[in-house]
N, C-alpha and C positions, 0 to 999 in steps of 0.2 A: 503494498500500501504505502500512499504518497508519506505517512506519517510516517510509516518503517524506514523509507529510503533520507526524509529527513532525520532521524533518528540517528542509520547511521552514519550520518555526513557530518552532523553536531558530534558522535561519539569520536570520528576519525579527529577532526580539529580538535589534539591536545585532550582529547579525552574531556571535551565536551569545554575546554575551560577558554575558548574563544569567542565570541561573537559570529556569529555567521549568518549572512545578508545573503537573499535566495534571488537569483534573477525573478522579472515576473512573466519573460515570454511572450508567445504573441495575443494578438488582441483576442479578447473572450466574451462571451457574454457574463454577464454582472452576478449570475451565479455562479459561473465558472472562475471565476475571480477569487468569491467567497467563497468557495469551496479549497480550490488552492490554497487560501489564506488559511482558514481551518488545520487542512492538512500540515501545513507548514507551526504556523502553532502546537499542536499536536504533540508534533514531532520534536519539539524543544527550539524552533529556527526562532530568532529574533526578527525578524520583519523580511518584506520582501519588496525590490523595489516595481514599480505595479506605473512608470512614467505614459505610456497611449494606450493603456488599460484605463486611464482617467483621467490623462488629459485631452482625448480624444474624445470626450464625452459631453453630451452640451452638460454647462457650468452646473444646474438644480442638481443633475442626475451623479455627475464628479463627486458633487458635497457629500451626497447620499451616501456616496461608495464609500466614500473616505470616512464617514462615521464611523459606519457599518466594521469595516475594515478597525477602526480605532477601536472597537467596542467587542471585536473575536479581541485582539493583541491585550485589554483589559482585561479580561473574565480569567 
């Protein structure tokens, strides 16, 4: 699973003693982005680069997406 792969990468980075930020990848649906973020968070990742997945959306949609992402990492 994505969660397992993220956990393995974090463990490989000095046994979790380094902050790991993941590349965001291709443009996706809002739910696709949030699914990736949930997997990264559950696996112990510290964040994801979300550039195009945020900035290529209308402003209101982008702000909602950012709030949803912050809520996931804050949980």
